[in-house]
N, C-alpha and C positions, 0 to 999 in steps of 0.2 A: 504494500500500500504506500503510495507516495505521501510524503509529509507535506503539510501546508505550512504557511508562515506562522511562526510561534512568537508572538509579541509578549513581552514580560507582562504578567498579570492576566493573560488570556490563554485559552486553549481551544482547539477545534472542537466542535460538538462531538460528544461521545454518546453513542447509542447504548441503550440499556443492555442489549444482548452482548456487548463486547466487554462489559465490566461485571465483576461479581457484585451481586446486589448489596452485600454488606460493606463494600468499599466506600469510604467517606472521602469525597474529593476535597472537603474542607480541612482534613487532617493528614495531608500528605507529608512525608518526610521532605525537608528542604534539600537535603544532600544525601544521595545514595552512592555508596562506594561498593565496588564489586571485585573480589578476587576471582579472576577467570581461570578456573582450574578444570582439568580433565580432557584437554585436547588429545594428549598422547593415549590415554585409556580409550577414548572414543575411537581413535584410529585403530588401536590394537584389536579391539573387539570386532572390527570389520576387516582385519588382516590388511590394513592400509599402512603406508609409511606415516611417521609422525607429522611430516610436513602437510599431509592431507588433513590431519586433525587441526592444525593451525589455520589452514585455509578455510575450513568449515567454521572455525572459531571467529575468523574475520567476518563471515556472514552473520554470525550471532551478534557481533558488535553492532553491525548495521541495524539489525532488528531491534536490539535493546535501546539504542539511541533513539530510534523512531518511537518506540513504545514509551520511553521516559518523557520525550517531548510531548507526545499526545496526551499523556497523563497530566502534565503540568509540573513535573519535578524541576526544581531550579538548577541543581548541580548533579552531574553524574561523573564519577571518577572511576576509571578502569585500570586495573593492575596488569600491564602488558608484558613487562620485562624487568626483572629484578637485578640488583647488583650481583647476585649470586648466579644468575642465569648465564653469565659468560663462561661458566664451567661446562656448559653443554657442548656437544660436538659442533665444530665450526660450521658444518653444512646447515645444521638446525638454526644456529644463531643467524647466519646469513639469510636464511629463508624468512625468519621472523622480521628482520630488518627490511627485507624486500616487501613483505606484506604491509608493513607500516608505510613504506614509501608509496605502494600502490593505493592504499587507503587514502592517503593525502591527495594523490593525483586524481583519483576518481571521485572523491567525496567533497572536495573543497567547494565546488559549485553548489552542491546540496547544502553544505553547512551555511554558505552565504545566503542561499535562497530561503532557508528556514530559520534565519536569525540566530544561529548557534555560534557561540564563542568557543574557540578551540585553544587548548594550551597543553604543553607537555610538562610533567613534573619529574625532576630527577637531575642527575649530573649529565647534562646533555653534551658536555664538551668531549666525552669519549666517543660519541657517535661519529659515523663516517661523514665527512664534510658535506657531501651532496644531500644526504638525508637530513642533516642539521639545517641546511639551506631550505629544504622543503618544509621543515617544521617551522622555521622562523617566518617563512612566507605565509604559511597558513595562519600562524598566530597573528601576524600583522594584518592580514586581510580580514580576519574576523574580529579584531580587537574592539570594534565599535558595536558589535552585535549585542542585543539585550535580552535574548532568550536563554535557553538552556546553556549552561557552561559545561562543556565536555572536556574533561582533563584525562589525559592518558599518561600513566606512570611508566616511564622508560628509563632504564638504568637507575632504578629507584630502590632505595632501602630506607626503612624507617630510622634505623640507628644512624646511618650515614646522614640523613636529613637533619637529625638532632645535632650531630657533630658539626655540620655546616652552620647550623643556627648558632651554636655555641662559639664558633670561630668568629662569626659576625659580631656577636655581643662582646667577645673579648677584644676585638678591634676598637669598639666604641669605648670600652673601659680604658684601653691603652692610650687612646687619643684624648682621654679626659672628658668625654661626652656623657659618660655614665659611671656611676659609682657602684661597686659590687653590692653594697647594701641596698641599692635601689632595684636590683633585678627581681622581677616577679614573673609569674606564669605568662603574662601577656608579652613579655619580651621574647620568650621562646616562641610563642605562637606567631608573633609579628615577623620572625625571621625564618620561619619554615617555608618550604616551597609553596605551601597552601595558604599563605598569608592573606590572599585575596578571597578566600573561601570560608564559609561557615564550617564548623566541625561536622563530620557526617552524623546523621541521625540513624542511619541504617547501613549496616555492613552485610553484604551477601557473599557467601562463599559457595561455589558450585562443586560438584563431584563428591560431596559428602565428607571431605576432610575437615578435621576440627583444629585447624591451625590458623594463626594470623599471618604467618610467613613474612614477618618483618614489614608489614604494610600499615602505614598511618598509625603507628603505635602510640604517638602522642595524642593525635586527634580523636581516636575512637574511645577515649576514656569512658564516655557515657553513651556510646552508640549501642543500639540494639543489634544483635547478631542473628542472622538467619542463615542456616546451612541447608542446602538442598542436595539430594543425591544426583540430580540432573547434571550430566557433564556439560561443560560450557557450549560446545557446538550445538547442543539441543535446547539451549536456554532461549526462551522467547517471551512474548508479551504475557502469556498466562502465568509463567514462572515469576515474572516481575510483579504481577498483580497479587500472587500468593504471598510473596515476600512483604509487600506493602500491607496486606491484610494482617499478616503475622505481627508486623510492627504496630499496627493500630490496635491490636489486642493486648499489647504490653502495657504495664503500669509504670510509666516513666517518672521516677521520683528524684533522680539526680542526688541521691544521698539523703533526701528528706523523707517525709511521710505523706502518704495519701490521706489527708485529714478525713474525708468522707468515709473511706474504707475503715480507718481506725475507729471512728465513732460507731460505725455499724458493728464492728467486731466486739467493741466494749458492751454495746447494748445486747 
């Protein structure tokens, strides 16, 4: 289904038959982050090479971006390539980078047409120069868009991100612009790759694994976590809706108490 234009604060009309009846469009997570896992297992079950799984995973990215934009989610962050993934076979790494370049080449026009802002999170300087040029071109071209913010984490690691943030803060201290005693949580948050984004409300992991895999480990302190057995290449709009429904059924207290529930339990 082709996406329409998504202007901030609006969404295309959603028909009742395409949404679970319990889903409340007034209580959507503002920021959804996804650990896209299971490409290799998906391919192995079909006796296909791992690269085939990654290519099928790229199609799932397209579907999920469309579904998130239709639903009216503000930010979508996808974990595409970790700092540890360089340990994989060179052919697989090269294939993943080619897929990212293909995505940018094919989808930039759609991102523009649908008012989606694109950015990459991670240590991009290690990426191949032509790929980095494509990334910067897409970021610049979509920088003024006001709809869904699509962030792709590439050469990303949560611990690395915190180290980089600490280095920036240390420079401020060394230059006399900040006292060590003044450092607070917000100084860390303001120096992360995600400084322009709200913290994720919902973290989804596909393929059934129960790990964070070094993803957004500062930002997800109070995120709701939804794990689905579905491998990433099979993930689609229905899976996203199920995750959002699960999120809406959670009691989000952020360390406090649900006063209504506490009163009821006492009575």
